[in-house]
C-alpha positions in Angstrom: 0.1 0.2 0.0 2.9 2.2 1.0 4.3 1.9 -2.5 1.5 2.3 -4.4 1.0 5.6 -2.4 4.5 6.6 -3.2 4.5 5.6 -6.9 1.6 7.8 -6.4 3.2 10.9 -5.0 6.1 10.3 -7.3 3.9 10.6 -10.5 2.2 13.4 -9.2 5.3 15.3 -8.4 6.8 14.1 -12.2 3.5 15.5 -13.5 3.6 19.1 -11.5 7.0 19.6 -13.0 6.2 19.2 -16.2 3.0 21.7 -15.9 5.4 23.5 -14.5 7.8 23.2 -17.3 4.9 23.7 -19.7 3.7 26.8 -18.2 7.3 28.3 -17.7 8.0 27.5 -21.7 4.4 29.4 -22.4 5.8 32.4 -20.4 9.5 32.3 -22.2 7.5 31.6 -25.6 4.6 34.8 -24.8 8.1 36.7 -23.9 10.0 36.5 -26.8 6.8 36.9 -29.3 7.6 40.6 -27.1 10.9 41.4 -28.2 10.2 43.7 -31.4 12.2 46.3 -30.9 10.1 48.8 -32.1 10.2 52.6 -33.9 10.4 55.3 -31.8 7.1 56.8 -33.9 5.3 53.1 -33.2 2.7 54.8 -30.3 2.0 57.5 -33.2 2.0 55.4 -36.2 -0.5 53.0 -34.5 -3.3 55.3 -33.9 -2.8 57.2 -37.2 -3.6 53.9 -39.0 -6.6 52.8 -37.0 -7.5 56.0 -37.3 -7.0 55.8 -41.0 -9.0 52.8 -41.0 -12.1 53.9 -39.2 -12.3 56.3 -41.6 -12.2 54.0 -44.5 -14.9 51.9 -43.0 -16.8 54.8 -42.4 -16.7 56.6 -45.9 -17.5 52.8 -47.0 -14.1 52.8 -49.1 -13.5 49.4 -46.7 -17.3 47.4 -46.6 -16.1 45.7 -43.3 -18.8 46.1 -40.0 -17.2 48.5 -37.6 -18.1 45.8 -34.7 -16.2 43.3 -36.9 -13.4 45.6 -37.0 -13.5 46.6 -33.5 -13.3 42.7 -32.3 -9.9 42.0 -34.4 -8.2 44.7 -33.6 -9.0 44.4 -29.8 -7.4 40.8 -29.7 -3.7 42.6 -29.8 -2.9 43.8 -26.9 0.2 45.9 -25.6 2.6 47.8 -27.7 4.2 45.2 -30.1 1.1 43.6 -30.8 -1.0 47.1 -31.4 2.1 47.8 -33.7 2.2 44.4 -35.7 -2.0 44.8 -36.4 -1.4 48.9 -37.5 0.9 47.3 -40.2 -0.9 44.4 -41.4 -3.9 47.2 -41.5 -1.5 49.8 -43.3 -0.6 46.8 -45.7 -4.2 45.4 -46.6 -5.7 45.9 -50.2 -9.2 45.8 -50.3 -11.4 45.4 -52.5 -15.1 46.9 -52.6 -18.3 45.5 -54.4 -18.1 48.2 -57.1 -14.0 48.3 -57.5 -14.6 44.1 -58.1 -17.3 45.1 -60.2 -15.1 47.8 -62.5 -12.4 45.8 -62.4 -14.8 42.7 -64.9 -16.0 45.1 -67.0 -12.5 46.3 -67.5 -11.3 42.3 -68.0 -14.5 41.2 -70.6 -14.6 45.5 -72.2 -11.1 45.2 -73.0 -8.7 42.8 -71.8 -10.3 39.7 -72.9 -11.8 41.3 -76.1 -8.3 42.2 -77.2 -7.7 38.2 -76.7 -10.5 36.8 -78.5 -11.4 39.3 -81.6 -8.4 41.1 -82.7 -8.9 44.2 -84.8 -12.8 43.9 -84.2 -14.8 46.5 -82.5 -14.5 46.7 -78.8 -18.2 45.7 -77.9 -17.8 42.2 -80.4 -17.4 39.9 -77.2 -20.0 41.3 -74.9 -22.9 42.1 -78.2 -22.3 37.9 -78.6 -22.7 37.3 -75.0 -25.6 39.6 -74.9 -27.1 38.0 -77.8 -29.6 35.3 -78.9 -27.3 34.5 -82.5 -26.0 30.8 -81.8 -21.9 30.6 -80.3 -19.1 28.4 -79.9 -18.3 30.2 -76.7 -19.2 29.8 -73.3 -18.5 30.9 -69.9 -16.9 28.7 -67.0 -17.4 29.1 -63.1 -14.1 27.9 -61.4 -15.2 25.2 -59.0 -14.3 21.9 -58.0 -16.2 18.6 -57.6 -15.8 19.2 -53.8 -16.4 22.8 -53.5 -19.2 24.6 -51.8 -21.8 26.7 -53.6 -20.8 28.9 -51.4 -16.8 29.1 -53.4 -16.0 32.3 -55.2 -16.1 31.4 -58.8 -20.5 31.3 -59.2 -20.3 34.2 -57.6 -18.2 36.0 -59.9 -20.4 34.6 -62.4 -23.7 36.1 -61.1 -22.2 39.4 -61.0 -21.1 39.3 -64.2 -24.2 37.8 -65.8 -25.8 40.5 -64.2 -23.7 43.9 -65.0 -22.5 42.7 -68.7 -26.4 41.6 -68.7 -24.9 37.6 -70.5 -27.7 35.6 -71.9 -27.9 32.5 -69.5 -27.4 30.4 -72.6 -23.9 31.2 -73.2 -22.8 29.8 -69.4 -22.3 26.5 -68.1 -21.3 24.5 -65.3 -16.9 23.0 -66.1 -18.6 19.6 -66.4 -21.2 20.8 -69.0 -18.4 22.5 -71.2 -16.5 19.6 -70.8 -19.0 17.7 -72.7 -20.1 19.9 -75.4 -16.0 20.4 -76.3 -16.0 16.4 -77.1 -19.3 16.7 -79.0 -18.1 19.4 -80.9 -20.9 22.1 -79.7 -18.2 24.5 -78.6 -14.8 25.7 -79.1 -13.9 28.6 -77.2 -13.9 28.4 -73.3 -13.8 31.5 -70.5 -13.4 30.5 -67.2 -13.9 33.3 -64.6 -12.3 33.5 -61.0 -11.9 36.6 -58.9 -8.5 35.6 -57.6 -5.8 34.0 -59.2 -2.6 33.0 -56.6 -0.3 30.4 -56.8 -2.2 29.0 -59.6 -2.0 25.2 -58.6 -5.8 25.4 -57.3 -6.7 26.4 -61.1 -4.5 23.9 -62.4 -6.2 20.9 -60.4 -9.6 22.5 -61.4 -8.6 22.4 -65.1 -7.6 18.5 -64.3 -10.1 17.5 -62.4 -12.7 18.0 -65.1 -10.6 16.8 -68.0 -9.8 20.1 -69.8 -6.2 18.5 -70.1 -7.4 15.9 -72.6 -8.9 18.3 -74.4 -6.6 20.6 -75.5 -6.6 20.5 -79.2 -10.2 20.9 -78.8 -10.8 24.0 -77.9 -9.4 27.6 -77.3 -9.1 28.3 -73.4 -8.9 31.8 -71.4 -9.0 32.0 -67.4 -10.1 35.5 -66.3 -9.8 36.4 -63.1 -9.9 39.7 -62.1 -7.0 39.6 -59.6 -3.5 37.8 -60.4 -0.6 37.2 -58.6 2.7 36.9 -60.8 3.4 33.2 -59.4 0.1 32.2 -60.4 0.5 33.3 -63.7 4.3 31.4 -63.9 2.5 28.4 -62.8 -0.1 28.1 -65.3 2.4 29.6 -68.0 4.4 26.6 -67.1 2.1 23.2 -66.5 -0.5 24.5 -69.0 1.0 27.0 -71.5 -2.4 26.1 -74.0 -4.2 28.4 -71.5 -4.4 32.3 -71.8 -4.5 34.2 -68.9 -6.3 37.7 -68.6 -6.3 39.9 -65.7 -7.5 43.4 -64.5 -5.1 43.9 -61.7 -1.9 41.8 -60.8 0.3 41.0 -57.7 3.6 40.6 -57.2 6.5 39.7 -54.6 6.1 43.2 -53.3 2.9 42.4 -52.1 4.4 39.7 -49.9 3.9 41.5 -46.5 7.2 39.6 -45.3 9.1 41.0 -48.1 12.4 43.5 -47.3 11.0 46.4 -49.2 7.4 46.3 -46.8 9.7 46.0 -43.8 12.3 48.4 -44.9 9.4 51.2 -44.6 7.3 49.3 -41.5 10.3 48.5 -39.4 12.0 51.7 -40.1 15.6 49.9 -39.6 14.5 48.8 -36.4 12.5 45.8 -37.2 14.1 43.1 -40.5 11.6 41.1 -42.7 12.7 37.8 -41.0 12.3 39.0 -37.4 9.2 40.4 -38.3 8.2 37.1 -39.7 9.3 35.0 -37.0 7.1 37.0 -34.6 4.3 36.5 -36.6 5.2 32.8 -36.7 5.2 32.7 -32.9 2.1 34.9 -32.8 0.0 32.8 -35.3 1.2 29.4 -33.1 0.2 30.9 -29.6 -3.3 32.2 -31.2 -4.1 28.9 -33.5 -4.0 31.1 -36.9 -2.2 28.1 -38.8 -5.1 26.4 -40.8 -3.8 22.8 -41.6 -5.0 23.5 -45.6 -2.9 26.8 -45.7 -0.4 27.0 -43.6 0.8 30.5 -41.6 1.3 32.3 -44.3 -1.4 31.5 -47.2 -1.8 29.0 -49.9 2.0 28.8 -51.9 3.5 31.0 -49.1 2.4 34.0 -50.6 1.9 36.4 -47.1 -0.5 38.6 -48.9 -2.7 41.4 -47.3 -5.4 41.1 -49.7 -9.2 40.9 -49.6 -12.4 41.7 -51.6 -15.6 42.6 -49.8 -17.6 39.3 -51.1 -14.5 37.0 -49.9 -10.6 36.6 -49.3 -8.4 34.6 -51.1 -6.4 32.3 -48.6 -3.1 33.1 -50.3 -3.6 35.9 -47.7 -2.5 35.5 -44.4 -5.1 33.3 -42.1 -4.8 36.3 -39.3 -7.4 38.4 -41.5 -9.7 35.5 -42.0 -9.5 32.5 -40.4 -11.5 32.4 -37.4 -10.2 29.5 -34.7 -13.2 28.6 -32.0 -10.8 27.0 -29.8 -8.4 30.4 -29.2 -11.3 32.4 -29.7 -9.9 34.3 -32.9 -12.1 36.7 -34.5 -11.4 37.1 -38.4 -11.3 40.9 -39.8 -12.3 39.7 -43.4 -15.0 37.6 -44.8 -13.3 33.8 -46.2 
């Protein structure tokens, strides 16, 4: 009996020691997170950025509910976290509904028009899509077999149909488009999307529906309102017969952890590497590392970019990810 009690006491002591070590480790982690050497102007910078952000929201230039903004910003506690939050907001690119629709119009009325109907009138494409005369062209949303109906591809298609007056007959689902190509009913496909990030998701989509086996049977255009250079390079390499058109392009300079960004934000006090290390530790503590994207978003693009209707998963999860366990609330809609 005494041996059992002694064993229990010893075991409990070990457990207590482990808990103490765990708590000490967590404390050290928190102390380590707080080691950013802030610029002298950090406090005024934080105040200025938060004030500017609220003004953008109040003027409707950021379509973000005020309560949602308050919930997000209040999760950052202390000078270091508040400064980092201000840096995120300062670098954020947010496209409103009207800006997104303007991008769609530009995409179809000029960029795409010039690719498909070279030398013809500026309205040739829209005349065909709005008319009743038979055409071998179809508009197709980018949506995978397991994607939910809320995926941005169908949403983009609905908006496009409304603002450009496209007849429903010239729109179809990807599996329908593949079947029509096989039956020689159509010879031109325009895939529509809001954002091209790493390019790997589009490649998966394209191959999933069998378009890669029909590359000689049709001409393919991928019309994405916004495209990142990494995605453009990836598609050019893996699907060279797909022509990509966009209204807006992003590049390496939009990486939140690029040297150019932190030479401005850090003011020679915080390097890009230090900022990235700090963020990774913070993301681990707050549970902001989704299995599907990692800490820095799909393709490690580390973007600070969002639309009013959704946020690309190439953006940093700190903007859009919700963790019920840690209670983290997102700023943007996913």
